[in-house]
LOLO-10252 format. One record per residue (C-alpha): residue number from 1; residue in one letter; x, y, z. Coordinates in nm, 3 decimals, decimal comma. Layout:
N
{rec NUM; "A"; {X; Y; Z}}
...
END
This chain:
341
{rec 1; "M"; {-11,702; -18,584; -17,965}}
{rec 2; "K"; {-11,523; -18,867; -17,789}}
{rec 3; "L"; {-11,345; -18,803; -17,460}}
{rec 4; "E"; {-11,020; -18,947; -17,600}}
{rec 5; "E"; {-11,029; -18,678; -17,871}}
{rec 6; "L"; {-11,071; -18,401; -17,616}}
{rec 7; "G"; {-10,819; -18,540; -17,366}}
{rec 8; "E"; {-10,791; -18,478; -16,991}}
{rec 9; "F"; {-10,649; -18,127; -17,016}}
{rec 10; "G"; {-10,885; -18,033; -17,293}}
{rec 11; "F"; {-11,176; -18,132; -17,068}}
{rec 12; "I"; {-11,028; -17,936; -16,776}}
{rec 13; "D"; {-10,983; -17,628; -16,997}}
{rec 14; "R"; {-11,341; -17,671; -17,119}}
{rec 15; "L"; {-11,466; -17,678; -16,759}}
{rec 16; "A"; {-11,241; -17,396; -16,637}}
{rec 17; "G"; {-11,368; -17,172; -16,915}}
{rec 18; "Q"; {-11,720; -17,196; -16,771}}
{rec 19; "A"; {-11,627; -17,142; -16,404}}
{rec 20; "K"; {-11,686; -16,791; -16,271}}
{rec 21; "A"; {-11,452; -16,592; -16,048}}
{rec 22; "R"; {-11,596; -16,497; -15,710}}
{rec 23; "T"; {-11,501; -16,306; -15,397}}
{rec 24; "G"; {-11,237; -16,479; -15,189}}
{rec 25; "V"; {-11,069; -16,660; -15,479}}
{rec 26; "V"; {-10,711; -16,535; -15,511}}
{rec 27; "L"; {-10,614; -16,812; -15,754}}
{rec 28; "G"; {-10,857; -17,062; -15,900}}
{rec 29; "I"; {-10,835; -17,345; -16,154}}
{rec 30; "G"; {-10,502; -17,390; -16,332}}
{rec 31; "D"; {-10,231; -17,426; -16,069}}
{rec 32; "D"; {-10,136; -17,707; -15,830}}
{rec 33; "A"; {-10,369; -17,565; -15,565}}
{rec 34; "A"; {-10,622; -17,287; -15,530}}
{rec 35; "I"; {-10,555; -16,986; -15,311}}
{rec 36; "L"; {-10,857; -16,876; -15,107}}
{rec 37; "A"; {-10,899; -16,580; -14,873}}
{rec 38; "P"; {-11,163; -16,632; -14,602}}
{rec 39; "A"; {-11,366; -16,333; -14,490}}
{rec 40; "A"; {-11,244; -16,152; -14,179}}
{rec 41; "G"; {-11,358; -16,312; -13,855}}
{rec 42; "K"; {-11,489; -16,628; -14,025}}
{rec 43; "V"; {-11,382; -16,990; -13,999}}
{rec 44; "T"; {-11,384; -17,229; -14,295}}
{rec 45; "L"; {-11,605; -17,539; -14,291}}
{rec 46; "A"; {-11,519; -17,823; -14,529}}
{rec 47; "T"; {-11,733; -18,118; -14,635}}
{rec 48; "S"; {-11,692; -18,390; -14,895}}
{rec 49; "D"; {-11,929; -18,636; -15,061}}
{rec 50; "M"; {-11,875; -18,908; -15,316}}
{rec 51; "L"; {-12,138; -19,033; -15,562}}
{rec 52; "V"; {-12,068; -19,368; -15,727}}
{rec 53; "E"; {-12,254; -19,505; -16,026}}
{rec 54; "G"; {-12,450; -19,813; -15,927}}
{rec 55; "V"; {-12,447; -19,712; -15,559}}
{rec 56; "H"; {-12,576; -19,353; -15,544}}
{rec 57; "F"; {-12,720; -19,314; -15,892}}
{rec 58; "D"; {-12,828; -19,506; -16,198}}
{rec 59; "L"; {-12,759; -19,338; -16,532}}
{rec 60; "A"; {-13,067; -19,508; -16,672}}
{rec 61; "L"; {-13,281; -19,315; -16,421}}
{rec 62; "S"; {-13,112; -18,974; -16,410}}
{rec 63; "D"; {-13,012; -18,718; -16,669}}
{rec 64; "P"; {-12,661; -18,565; -16,661}}
{rec 65; "R"; {-12,769; -18,207; -16,587}}
{rec 66; "T"; {-12,969; -18,290; -16,275}}
{rec 67; "L"; {-12,695; -18,532; -16,168}}
{rec 68; "G"; {-12,451; -18,242; -16,184}}
{rec 69; "R"; {-12,682; -18,027; -15,972}}
{rec 70; "K"; {-12,736; -18,302; -15,716}}
{rec 71; "S"; {-12,362; -18,367; -15,688}}
{rec 72; "L"; {-12,313; -18,017; -15,551}}
{rec 73; "A"; {-12,646; -17,995; -15,367}}
{rec 74; "V"; {-12,567; -18,281; -15,128}}
{rec 75; "N"; {-12,252; -18,099; -15,017}}
{rec 76; "L"; {-12,426; -17,763; -14,978}}
{rec 77; "S"; {-12,684; -17,939; -14,760}}
{rec 78; "D"; {-12,405; -18,038; -14,518}}
{rec 79; "L"; {-12,292; -17,677; -14,497}}
{rec 80; "A"; {-12,652; -17,564; -14,446}}
{rec 81; "A"; {-12,683; -17,802; -14,151}}
{rec 82; "M"; {-12,404; -17,613; -13,974}}
{rec 83; "G"; {-12,532; -17,270; -14,070}}
{rec 84; "A"; {-12,247; -17,197; -14,310}}
{rec 85; "Q"; {-12,247; -16,977; -14,618}}
{rec 86; "P"; {-12,118; -17,183; -14,915}}
{rec 87; "R"; {-11,817; -17,027; -15,088}}
{rec 88; "H"; {-11,606; -17,268; -15,290}}
{rec 89; "A"; {-11,613; -17,619; -15,436}}
{rec 90; "L"; {-11,372; -17,872; -15,583}}
{rec 91; "L"; {-11,497; -18,132; -15,831}}
{rec 92; "S"; {-11,319; -18,460; -15,906}}
{rec 93; "L"; {-11,437; -18,713; -16,161}}
{rec 94; "A"; {-11,334; -19,069; -16,245}}
{rec 95; "I"; {-11,473; -19,102; -16,597}}
{rec 96; "P"; {-11,535; -19,415; -16,805}}
{rec 97; "P"; {-11,360; -19,359; -17,140}}
{rec 98; "A"; {-11,679; -19,436; -17,334}}
{rec 99; "L"; {-11,878; -19,161; -17,163}}
{rec 100; "P"; {-11,966; -18,898; -17,428}}
{rec 101; "V"; {-11,831; -18,545; -17,398}}
{rec 102; "E"; {-12,190; -18,424; -17,443}}
{rec 103; "F"; {-12,281; -18,604; -17,118}}
{rec 104; "L"; {-11,995; -18,431; -16,936}}
{rec 105; "D"; {-12,094; -18,094; -17,081}}
{rec 106; "A"; {-12,450; -18,137; -16,953}}
{rec 107; "F"; {-12,323; -18,259; -16,615}}
{rec 108; "T"; {-12,091; -17,963; -16,565}}
{rec 109; "S"; {-12,362; -17,726; -16,689}}
{rec 110; "G"; {-12,592; -17,849; -16,412}}
{rec 111; "F"; {-12,317; -17,836; -16,151}}
{rec 112; "L"; {-12,221; -17,480; -16,240}}
{rec 113; "A"; {-12,585; -17,368; -16,265}}
{rec 114; "L"; {-12,644; -17,468; -15,902}}
{rec 115; "A"; {-12,310; -17,310; -15,807}}
{rec 116; "D"; {-12,431; -16,985; -15,961}}
{rec 117; "E"; {-12,758; -17,004; -15,763}}
{rec 118; "F"; {-12,560; -17,013; -15,438}}
{rec 119; "Q"; {-12,268; -16,793; -15,546}}
{rec 120; "V"; {-12,021; -17,082; -15,517}}
{rec 121; "A"; {-11,689; -17,071; -15,703}}
{rec 122; "L"; {-11,546; -17,387; -15,859}}
{rec 123; "V"; {-11,176; -17,359; -15,772}}
{rec 124; "G"; {-11,025; -17,696; -15,864}}
{rec 125; "G"; {-11,048; -18,072; -15,852}}
{rec 126; "D"; {-10,915; -18,368; -16,047}}
{rec 127; "T"; {-11,001; -18,603; -16,333}}
{rec 128; "C"; {-10,893; -18,956; -16,411}}
{rec 129; "A"; {-11,009; -19,258; -16,608}}
{rec 130; "S"; {-11,241; -19,514; -16,450}}
{rec 131; "R"; {-11,237; -19,881; -16,542}}
{rec 132; "G"; {-11,582; -19,912; -16,390}}
{rec 133; "G"; {-11,864; -19,661; -16,366}}
{rec 134; "L"; {-11,865; -19,285; -16,319}}
{rec 135; "V"; {-11,740; -19,163; -15,981}}
{rec 136; "I"; {-11,808; -18,807; -15,863}}
{rec 137; "S"; {-11,633; -18,652; -15,564}}
{rec 138; "V"; {-11,714; -18,300; -15,448}}
{rec 139; "T"; {-11,558; -18,098; -15,168}}
{rec 140; "A"; {-11,744; -17,785; -15,063}}
{rec 141; "L"; {-11,609; -17,506; -14,844}}
{rec 142; "G"; {-11,819; -17,260; -14,648}}
{rec 143; "E"; {-11,772; -16,983; -14,395}}
{rec 144; "Q"; {-11,934; -16,872; -14,073}}
{rec 145; "C"; {-11,842; -16,686; -13,755}}
{rec 146; "P"; {-11,702; -16,945; -13,513}}
{rec 147; "G"; {-11,960; -16,869; -13,246}}
{rec 148; "L"; {-12,251; -16,922; -13,484}}
{rec 149; "V"; {-12,162; -17,265; -13,623}}
{rec 150; "V"; {-12,433; -17,519; -13,528}}
{rec 151; "R"; {-12,318; -17,869; -13,432}}
{rec 152; "R"; {-12,482; -18,206; -13,383}}
{rec 153; "S"; {-12,364; -18,240; -13,023}}
{rec 154; "T"; {-12,553; -17,956; -12,852}}
{rec 155; "A"; {-12,917; -18,070; -12,822}}
{rec 156; "R"; {-13,063; -17,997; -12,478}}
{rec 157; "V"; {-13,323; -18,175; -12,268}}
{rec 158; "G"; {-13,654; -17,994; -12,317}}
{rec 159; "D"; {-13,575; -17,886; -12,675}}
{rec 160; "L"; {-13,832; -17,931; -12,946}}
{rec 161; "V"; {-13,739; -18,156; -13,241}}
{rec 162; "L"; {-13,824; -17,981; -13,569}}
{rec 163; "V"; {-13,784; -18,055; -13,938}}
{rec 164; "T"; {-13,814; -17,837; -14,246}}
{rec 165; "G"; {-14,017; -17,922; -14,554}}
{rec 166; "T"; {-14,162; -18,269; -14,608}}
{rec 167; "L"; {-14,021; -18,619; -14,561}}
{rec 168; "G"; {-14,025; -18,933; -14,773}}
{rec 169; "D"; {-14,054; -18,764; -15,113}}
{rec 170; "S"; {-13,707; -18,857; -15,237}}
{rec 171; "A"; {-13,742; -19,224; -15,142}}
{rec 172; "L"; {-14,083; -19,232; -15,306}}
{rec 173; "G"; {-13,934; -19,065; -15,614}}
{rec 174; "L"; {-13,673; -19,340; -15,640}}
{rec 175; "E"; {-13,942; -19,607; -15,615}}
{rec 176; "L"; {-14,141; -19,436; -15,889}}
{rec 177; "L"; {-13,836; -19,402; -16,114}}
{rec 178; "R"; {-13,773; -19,774; -16,082}}
{rec 179; "Q"; {-14,135; -19,830; -16,185}}
{rec 180; "G"; {-14,086; -19,626; -16,502}}
{rec 181; "V"; {-14,229; -19,291; -16,385}}
{rec 182; "R"; {-14,016; -19,000; -16,506}}
{rec 183; "S"; {-14,195; -18,691; -16,375}}
{rec 184; "G"; {-14,374; -18,556; -16,069}}
{rec 185; "R"; {-14,283; -18,379; -15,746}}
{rec 186; "S"; {-14,132; -18,683; -15,574}}
{rec 187; "V"; {-13,922; -18,774; -15,877}}
{rec 188; "E"; {-13,792; -18,417; -15,891}}
{rec 189; "R"; {-13,716; -18,421; -15,519}}
{rec 190; "H"; {-13,502; -18,731; -15,569}}
{rec 191; "L"; {-13,317; -18,621; -15,881}}
{rec 192; "D"; {-13,277; -18,250; -15,807}}
{rec 193; "P"; {-13,289; -18,176; -15,433}}
{rec 194; "L"; {-13,266; -17,817; -15,313}}
{rec 195; "P"; {-13,036; -17,765; -15,012}}
{rec 196; "R"; {-13,183; -17,550; -14,733}}
{rec 197; "V"; {-12,893; -17,307; -14,730}}
{rec 198; "A"; {-13,085; -16,988; -14,652}}
{rec 199; "A"; {-13,282; -17,160; -14,375}}
{rec 200; "G"; {-12,968; -17,302; -14,216}}
{rec 201; "I"; {-12,792; -16,966; -14,219}}
{rec 202; "R"; {-13,093; -16,784; -14,074}}
{rec 203; "L"; {-13,134; -17,039; -13,792}}
{rec 204; "A"; {-12,764; -17,017; -13,708}}
{rec 205; "E"; {-12,726; -16,641; -13,725}}
{rec 206; "A"; {-13,039; -16,585; -13,515}}
{rec 207; "G"; {-12,915; -16,836; -13,257}}
{rec 208; "L"; {-13,234; -17,041; -13,291}}
{rec 209; "A"; {-13,105; -17,395; -13,350}}
{rec 210; "N"; {-12,929; -17,568; -13,062}}
{rec 211; "A"; {-12,827; -17,872; -13,269}}
{rec 212; "M"; {-12,880; -17,946; -13,638}}
{rec 213; "I"; {-12,819; -18,206; -13,910}}
{rec 214; "D"; {-12,944; -18,259; -14,264}}
{rec 215; "V"; {-13,166; -18,557; -14,345}}
{rec 216; "S"; {-12,954; -18,764; -14,584}}
{rec 217; "D"; {-12,948; -19,120; -14,445}}
{rec 218; "G"; {-13,304; -19,105; -14,312}}
{rec 219; "L"; {-13,480; -18,913; -14,034}}
{rec 220; "L"; {-13,423; -19,176; -13,764}}
{rec 221; "A"; {-13,063; -19,251; -13,856}}
{rec 222; "D"; {-12,974; -18,881; -13,866}}
{rec 223; "L"; {-13,162; -18,803; -13,544}}
{rec 224; "C"; {-12,962; -19,082; -13,381}}
{rec 225; "H"; {-12,638; -18,902; -13,472}}
{rec 226; "V"; {-12,761; -18,596; -13,283}}
{rec 227; "L"; {-12,881; -18,795; -12,982}}
{rec 228; "D"; {-12,564; -18,999; -12,958}}
{rec 229; "L"; {-12,330; -18,699; -12,972}}
{rec 230; "S"; {-12,550; -18,489; -12,741}}
{rec 231; "G"; {-12,602; -18,764; -12,483}}
{rec 232; "V"; {-12,981; -18,731; -12,482}}
{rec 233; "G"; {-13,293; -18,915; -12,599}}
{rec 234; "A"; {-13,603; -18,813; -12,792}}
{rec 235; "R"; {-13,977; -18,870; -12,802}}
{rec 236; "L"; {-14,145; -18,847; -13,145}}
{rec 237; "D"; {-14,511; -18,819; -13,241}}
{rec 238; "L"; {-14,518; -18,975; -13,587}}
{rec 239; "S"; {-14,868; -18,843; -13,658}}
{rec 240; "R"; {-14,700; -18,503; -13,696}}
{rec 241; "L"; {-14,452; -18,606; -13,967}}
{rec 242; "P"; {-14,476; -18,352; -14,253}}
{rec 243; "L"; {-14,577; -18,537; -14,570}}
{rec 244; "S"; {-14,660; -18,412; -14,917}}
{rec 245; "A"; {-14,996; -18,495; -15,074}}
{rec 246; "E"; {-14,823; -18,733; -15,316}}
{rec 247; "C"; {-14,647; -18,912; -15,032}}
{rec 248; "R"; {-14,968; -18,935; -14,825}}
{rec 249; "H"; {-15,149; -19,092; -15,120}}
{rec 250; "H"; {-14,874; -19,349; -15,166}}
{rec 251; "L"; {-14,862; -19,434; -14,795}}
{rec 252; "A"; {-15,239; -19,483; -14,788}}
{rec 253; "T"; {-15,241; -19,721; -15,084}}
{rec 254; "G"; {-14,929; -19,934; -15,066}}
{rec 255; "G"; {-14,675; -20,102; -14,842}}
{rec 256; "N"; {-14,704; -20,283; -14,511}}
{rec 257; "D"; {-14,550; -20,001; -14,308}}
{rec 258; "P"; {-14,652; -19,653; -14,427}}
{rec 259; "L"; {-14,384; -19,488; -14,212}}
{rec 260; "V"; {-14,076; -19,652; -14,363}}
{rec 261; "L"; {-14,024; -19,395; -14,641}}
{rec 262; "P"; {-14,046; -19,078; -14,428}}
{rec 263; "L"; {-13,848; -19,231; -14,140}}
{rec 264; "A"; {-13,578; -19,429; -14,319}}
{rec 265; "G"; {-13,594; -19,341; -14,688}}
{rec 266; "G"; {-13,327; -19,071; -14,677}}
{rec 267; "E"; {-13,204; -18,815; -14,931}}
{rec 268; "D"; {-13,468; -18,558; -14,836}}
{rec 269; "Y"; {-13,194; -18,303; -14,756}}
{rec 270; "E"; {-13,422; -18,121; -14,514}}
{rec 271; "L"; {-13,291; -17,972; -14,190}}
{rec 272; "L"; {-13,356; -18,162; -13,867}}
{rec 273; "F"; {-13,286; -17,947; -13,563}}
{rec 274; "T"; {-13,361; -17,890; -13,197}}
{rec 275; "A"; {-13,459; -17,561; -13,034}}
{rec 276; "A"; {-13,596; -17,418; -12,712}}
{rec 277; "P"; {-13,980; -17,429; -12,701}}
{rec 278; "E"; {-14,008; -17,056; -12,637}}
{rec 279; "R"; {-13,835; -16,989; -12,971}}
{rec 280; "E"; {-14,092; -17,175; -13,183}}
{rec 281; "A"; {-14,285; -16,867; -13,295}}
{rec 282; "V"; {-13,966; -16,686; -13,394}}
{rec 283; "I"; {-13,843; -16,993; -13,583}}
{rec 284; "R"; {-14,167; -17,012; -13,780}}
{rec 285; "S"; {-14,141; -16,643; -13,869}}
{rec 286; "V"; {-13,775; -16,663; -13,971}}
{rec 287; "L"; {-13,826; -16,970; -14,189}}
{rec 288; "A"; {-14,144; -16,828; -14,342}}
{rec 289; "D"; {-13,929; -16,540; -14,467}}
{rec 290; "C"; {-13,722; -16,806; -14,650}}
{rec 291; "G"; {-14,033; -16,972; -14,789}}
{rec 292; "V"; {-13,969; -17,283; -14,582}}
{rec 293; "Q"; {-14,227; -17,466; -14,371}}
{rec 294; "V"; {-14,126; -17,619; -14,039}}
{rec 295; "T"; {-14,292; -17,884; -13,824}}
{rec 296; "V"; {-14,248; -17,985; -13,460}}
{rec 297; "I"; {-14,231; -18,366; -13,449}}
{rec 298; "G"; {-14,115; -18,431; -13,094}}
{rec 299; "E"; {-13,899; -18,330; -12,802}}
{rec 300; "I"; {-13,559; -18,403; -12,650}}
{rec 301; "I"; {-13,568; -18,599; -12,325}}
{rec 302; "A"; {-13,316; -18,723; -12,068}}
{rec 303; "G"; {-13,168; -19,066; -12,126}}
{rec 304; "A"; {-13,092; -19,236; -12,458}}
{rec 305; "G"; {-13,273; -19,364; -12,763}}
{rec 306; "V"; {-13,609; -19,278; -12,911}}
{rec 307; "S"; {-13,966; -19,352; -12,809}}
{rec 308; "M"; {-14,225; -19,316; -13,083}}
{rec 309; "T"; {-14,601; -19,329; -13,125}}
{rec 310; "D"; {-14,757; -19,409; -13,462}}
{rec 311; "L"; {-15,041; -19,241; -13,651}}
{rec 312; "A"; {-15,296; -19,390; -13,409}}
{rec 313; "G"; {-15,101; -19,301; -13,097}}
{rec 314; "N"; {-14,972; -19,653; -13,034}}
{rec 315; "P"; {-14,606; -19,736; -12,958}}
{rec 316; "Y"; {-14,411; -19,772; -13,281}}
{rec 317; "F"; {-14,111; -19,999; -13,337}}
{rec 318; "P"; {-13,918; -19,925; -13,660}}
{rec 319; "A"; {-13,824; -20,204; -13,898}}
{rec 320; "R"; {-13,517; -20,009; -14,011}}
{rec 321; "L"; {-13,341; -19,681; -13,942}}
{rec 322; "G"; {-13,168; -19,584; -14,264}}
{rec 323; "Y"; {-12,897; -19,665; -14,516}}
{rec 324; "N"; {-12,563; -19,824; -14,421}}
{rec 325; "H"; {-12,299; -19,843; -14,697}}
{rec 326; "F"; {-12,097; -20,115; -14,527}}
{rec 327; "G"; {-12,360; -20,360; -14,416}}
{rec 328; "I"; {-12,723; -20,454; -14,418}}
{rec 329; "T"; {-12,965; -20,160; -14,412}}
{rec 330; "R"; {-12,943; -20,025; -14,061}}
{rec 331; "D"; {-13,218; -20,173; -13,845}}
{rec 332; "A"; {-13,327; -20,164; -13,484}}
{rec 333; "A"; {-13,192; -20,511; -13,413}}
{rec 334; "S"; {-12,839; -20,439; -13,536}}
{rec 335; "S"; {-12,791; -20,091; -13,390}}
{rec 336; "R"; {-12,775; -19,969; -13,036}}
{rec 337; "L"; {-12,967; -19,659; -13,139}}
{rec 338; "P"; {-13,247; -19,593; -13,119}}
{rec 339; "E"; {-13,346; -19,788; -12,814}}
{rec 340; "V"; {-13,719; -19,804; -12,875}}
{rec 341; "T"; {-13,911; -19,777; -12,550}}
END
């Protein structure tokens, strides 16, 4: 079926018919605005991400179902980084007229499947025609008690720097996709990331994370956001970076700098957080209950910037920090953070 045969409102009706009602939704899809009722004693957290064809994804490298899942996952990861429970989402699409309805059906199927996994209600959005590529905009809403929300600005001198999962897999997956590889752990991590929602909520509700962010632009770039807002510095031991077996093999066999992917590759959607050293054992226990590994990679220090030692214990100076949409890839020469010492 062609999209012009279905029409805008036919597509909206098709999508609305698949969306499930959930707690807190007084009025969902169909009116000028949704009506939502937050849980008693909770505040609402809102986040929005846009995915643009040719910038964030290549339709030649990704299938519509996993693209739908990823479109929601990147927003849920932001909520996870603040310890929020995801509740609602709005989905807006700018659609090229030639895009088949079957593509949109698979996309929305993936989006709603991930929504079901996290008990998220689709409550609205918008559609329009695109004269260029596909544009996806998602707004996600979550809830948490105001005193439990974790921010970027509250890292403390003496804190440990910790990260969940492994780093560099998504960037490696993108490299492999561009080389024609279509399967494997790293490829899956890039196309279909899993947000650390349960881990973020557990860290927040147990009061274990002092500051937290998700790793989307790259470990160094995202750590710099925390350091800048908290007014502190950090010391990292790069020999402790958590890497998958696939990533370790790649780093050992290719590239001039084996640390670029885990430090600056981005889109890992792991949680990077700081915590008091005496809470490390409790953190490991709490995250083990979620099936999530955690690794200490450094500590928060007084001052500004980051000092790093490489795999051999020598001072390390990064070639780049992470992705910058409005300029050259962010590098140490063009950014005031980190100050490498």
